[in-house]
N, C-alpha and C positions, 0 to 999 in steps of 0.2 A: 327590527321591528316590522318592516314591510313584509318579510317572509312570514313572520308570525301572523300578520293580518291576512295574508293569502291563505295560510293553513286554516285560520279561523273561519274565513269566508267559505272555503271548500267544505269544511265540516258542517257549517250552517246550511249550505245548499244541499248537502247529502241528507241531512236530517229532514229538510222540507220535502225533498224528492222521495225519500223512503216513506214518509207519512202519506204523501199523495198516492204512491203506488199501493200502499196497504189499504187505503180507503177506497181504491178502485175508481176514483173520480178522474177521468182522463183530462178534463178541462184544466184541472190544477197542474197536472204534469206538463201539458202543453204550455200553459202560462209561464211556468217556471223556466222551461227550456227556451222559450221565446225571449226571455230577459237575459240570457247568457250568451257569451261569445263562444267560438269554437274551442278555444283552449280550456275554458271553464267546463264546457260539456265533456271534453276529453278527460279531464280530471275526474268528473263524476262517473263516467263509464268505466274507467279503470278501477274505481272504488266499489263497483257493484258486482255481486255474483253473476254468473253467466246468464241465468234465466231472467233476472231483472234487467241486465244489460241489454238483452235482445229486445225486451219490451220498451225500454227507454229509447233505444236506437230507432225503433219504428216511428217514434213521435218526432224525431229531429227533422227539421226542414231539409229538403234535398239541397237547397243552395248553401246550407251550412255543412253538409256531409264532407265535402273536401277539406274544409278547415279543421274539422274534427279528426279526420283520418291522418292528417299531417301531425297532429299533436299527440296522439296516443302511441304507445310503444308497439314494437313490431308484432308481437304475438296477439295483442288485442286487435290491432289493425287487420291482421289476417282473418280473424274471426268475423269482424264487422263486414269486411269485403265479401266473405262467403255468404253473408246474410243479406246482401244488397243486390238488387236487380241490376242487370247490365245497363239498362237505360238510365237508371238513377246514377250509377257510377259515371257514365259518360257525361251527364249533365253536371255532376258535382265537379268533375275535373276541369270543366270549361271555365270555371271562375278562379282557378288557382294561378298564382304567379309561376313563372317558369322554374324558379329555384325550388319552390315547394312541390311542383309537379314532378320534378326530377327525383325528389326524395322518395316518392311512393309509386312511380310509374311501373317499376319492375314487379311490384307486389300485386298488380292488377291482372285479371285474366287476359290471355292473349287477344281474344276477340274485342275486349274493351280497349286494350292498347291500340289496336288497329283503328278503331273508330275515333279514338281521341286524337291520334296523329292525323287522320284523314280530315278531321274538322279544323285543324290548325292551318294557318297560312304558311307559306314557304319560309318566311323569315323566322317565325316562332319555332318551326320544326328545326331549323338550323341552330337557333339559340339553345333549344332543348338538347340537341345532340352535343353541342359544345359543352354545356354544363355536365352532362352525363359522362363525358369522356374523361373527367377528372375524378380522382378518388373522393369518396363522400366526406372524408375527414381532412380535406384540404381546402385552401382558399377557393380553388376552382369549383369544388363541390358545394361551397356555401354561397357563392356569388349569384347575383341576379343579373343577367345580361341586359336588362332593360335600363338603360342609362340616358340621361339628357346631356348632350354635348354641345359646345359652342366653339367658334373659332376666336383666336385672340385679336383679330383685326376688325372687330365689329363694335358698335356702341351698345350701351345698355338698352337704348330704345329699340334697337333691332332684336335684342334678346327678349324683351318684354313682348314684342309683337309675335315672335316665334313661339313663345310659351302660350300665348292666347290662341294661336292657330293650332298648336299641338293639342290643346284642350286637356285631356286627362294626363295627370302626372303620377309618377310612381309613389308608392307609400314611403313613409319616412324620408321625405324629400327636403334636404336642408342645403344642398349645393349642386351646382352644375360642374361638369368636368370640361376643362379646356384642352382641346386637341388640335394638332396641325392637320393639314390636308390628307396626310397618310394615316391619320387616326392615332398618332403617337401622343401619349399623355404628356401634358405640359404642367398643369396645375389645376387648382380648384377656384371656382367663382362662387362665393357665398350668396345664398338666396337673399340674405339680409342686405347685402350690398346692392343687389339688383333692384330691390324695392326702395331703398333709401337714398342711394347716390343719384347724382344728376343724370338724367337720361342721355345726355351727350357724352358722358364719361366712356372711355374706351376700356374694353375688357382687359386688354394687355396691361393697363395700369392698375388693375384690381386683382390680378392673379395671385393666389396664395400658394406658395410652394413650400410651406413649412412642414407639411405632412407628406411623407414619401408614400408612393403607391405600394400596395401589398403584392408580392410575387404570387403568381397563380398556383405555384406548387408549395406554398408555405403551409405547414400543418395547421389544422383548425385550432389546436391548443395555443399555438404561437400567435395566431390571429387574435384570439381573445386577450392575450397579454398585450398586444399592440393597442387594441382598443382601450384597455384599462390604463395603460401608461399615458396615452395621448388624449384621453377623454373624447373619443371619437363617437359620432353618431352614425356616420357612414364613411366608407373609404373606397377608393378606386382599386381595381385589380388589373394588373398588367402582365403580359408575357415577358420572356427574357429580353425581347427587343424593345420593350416599352410600349407595345400596342395595347390600348385600352380594351379590356375584354368584358368588364362588368363592374359591379359594385357590391360591397357587403354592407349590410345595415345592422344596427345594434340589436334588433329583435333576433336575428340569426345568431349573433354572438352570445346573447343571453341563453339560448338553447344549448350552445356548446358548453357554457359554464355549468349549467344545470346537469347536463349529461356527464360531464367530467366529475362533478361532485357525487352523483349517483353511482358512477362507475367505481370510484375509490371506496365508497362505503360498502356496496354490495359485493364487489369483487373480493374484498378482504374476507368475506364469509363464503366465498365460492359460489356466489349467485350472479345472475345476469340481469342487468337493468332492463332488458327487453322482455323478460319473462312476465307472464300474466299472473298477478297476485292470486287470482281465483281459478287458476288452471286445475284440471282434475288431479285428485290426490296421487294416483299412481304416476302420472306424468311428472308432477313436482318431486315425488320421492326419487324417481329414477335420475333426475337431474342432480340430485344431491349425493347419490351413491358414490360417484367418483371422488368427490372432495372428502366425504366421510371416510372412504377407504384410505386415502392418503393420510388423513389424520390418525386413523387407526394404526397404520404402519409406523408412523413416527412415535405414537404413544407406546407401541410395543417395543420400539427401540429403547426408549427410556426405561420401560419395565424390565427389559433384558439386563440393562446396566444395573438396575436396582436389585435384580435377582442375584447378580454376582456378589452382592454384599449382604446376602441373606444371613450368613453367620453373624455378622456384626449386628444386624437388627435383632437377631435372637438374643444376643447378650446385652444390648443396650436398647431396650424397647422405647425409651424416650426419644430416640432418633426418629422413629416412625412418626412421632407427634410433631417434631420440629422441622423435618426436611421439606414438607410442603411450603413452609414459610420461605425457605431459601430459594426454592424454584419460583415461587410466586413473585418475590421481590425482583429476581433477575429478569423474569418475563415482563413485568411492568416497565422496568427501566429500559429494557431492549425495545419494547413496543413504542415508548415515547421517542426514542432516537429513530426507530424505523419510520414512524409516521412523519417526523420532521424531514427525513431524507426523501421519502416518497413525494411529499408535498414540494420540497425544493426542486426535485428532478422534474416534477410536473410543471412548475412555473419557470424553469430554466435558471433557477438560482444556485443549482448545484452542478458543477462541471469538473472535468479532470484537473483544472487549475486550482480549485479551492477545496477539493474533497479531502486532501490530507489535513488541511487546517481544521475542517469540520471534525475529522476523525480525532485529532488531538484534543480539540475542545470537548467532544462528547466523552472521550476517555477520562479527561480531567474531571468532568461532571460526575462520571461513574465512580471515580476514586473518592471524591469529596462526599457524595451521597453514601457511598459504601462505608466510609469511616463513621459518618454521623449515625446511620441506622444500625451499624454493627454494634455500636455502644449501647443503643437502646435495646436491641434484641438480645445481646449478651446479658444485659442486666435482667431482662425478663426471664431468660433461660436459667440464670443463676437463682432468681427468686423462686421459680417453680421447683427446681430440682436440687438447689443448694450445692451444685457442682461447678467450681470455677473453671475446671478444665473443659467442661461441656460448653460453658459460656464463651470461652476463648475460641474453641472450634467453630462455634456458631458465628462469632464475629468475623473470623478469617474467611469462612465460607460465604458470608454475605458480601464482603469486599470483593472476593474473587468473582462471584456470580454477577454482581452489578457491573464490574469492569467487563466481564464477558458479554453481558447483555448490551452494553454501550458499544463495544467493539463490533459485535455481530449486527446490531441495528444499523451501524454506519456502513459496514462492508457488504452485507447481504444485498441491498438494493442495487449497488454498483455492479456486483458480480452477476446478479440475475439479468440486469439490463444488457450487459455485454453478451450474455447467453441468449438474448432475444426472448427472455421470459418476463412477463409482466410482474414487477415487484409487488404491486398491490394484490396480485392473485396468490403468489407463492411465498412472499416474504414472511408472513405471519407464521406459517407452518414451519419453515426452516428455522426461524428465530426461536420458536417454542422448543423445537428439538434441541437446539444448541444450549439454551439456558437450562433445560431439564437435565440434559446429560452432564453439563459442566457442574450444575448445582449438586447432583448426586455424587459425582467424583470428589468435588471440593469438600462437601460436608461429611458424607459417610466414609469416603476414603481417608480424609484427615482424621476422623474419629477412630477409624480402625488403627491408624498408625500411632496416634498420640494417646488414646485412651485405653485401648485394649493391649497395646504393646507393653504398657506399664501395669 
């Protein structure tokens, strides 16, 4: 429901913005943009053709530019950076958190990077270098080194006075991290306890050690799973020796979850989630050539197999009408299993220990569904052509292809992953090839042997 409300709000903002742009009333455009945050403006910019995008970008306040650049995809960001003056970029970067700045710093012109680094104090430069030293899709790449730490041997009164002196606190601040004199992470001190417990209470008596720290090299996907399982709002990040390095907050994890979802959907179609939806036609066409070529090759492979059975098709024309049904049913059954496997691998629910159990289960599902739908389709084939032999061949082919689809859907992601190939990218093409070829062999091959032989 919340996702639906977000989509509805974005569409409403887009309609209002388009009307304001078409009317030429700049005050209406500015008024709308001033009522939105960086993420909402980013959604609008990605939804606009490039000419309108540039016009809207010129109306965005400079102090929001950084927040917007963090939210948009890589290709749109590159275009906006090209259309922004160096002075505005430098000013925009000054308001960003260290982890957000690390995400886009390398996209900036060299001259801007030098000025941004020069304007930072030594501590922030060191923190920035630390975050950028880790892969972007790891806990280290997600973390913000700006943390509030306390020692275990002080009272809550001391903690409160320290927070007042410190003044500004990090965003999404729900807990302090307890460390020893060497900076080794011990546990967490909930902000609620700081505010509600007796000021004379000792931190050491209130330390929460129920949630383990996240290793700095943990993949971002696994970080999202940890947040989901433990209902975390923020979590500490430590190195292998237990030294506290930073923290990850729920807003960063939401971005990871969204990116993973977009990656699975778009990659299955051979697209990149970082592409600009309104990129030039020739540029977009070129990006799709490779994947279309791969699909053409696999389709030709199925056509070659079908060509080998041309004599059978010439004698039994009704096979040409029915064999797409066999291939389609196998493809759908395989896609269902493939999708479950890819999702399970992404969430860590599929491993070497349970993959055989999943394979047996999906194969059993394929057999059961094959028997059920083979009866239905055989009856339809007999009703159309009045040939019980053709109905029998159709039934056997459906069972074989649904079993092949289930088997391929379960095995292909595992094999591709072992070959370091993204199953979401290549799995669908390989699966389609398998079900098409097996379906042709099972149906037309069986028809050649049973129907024409007699």
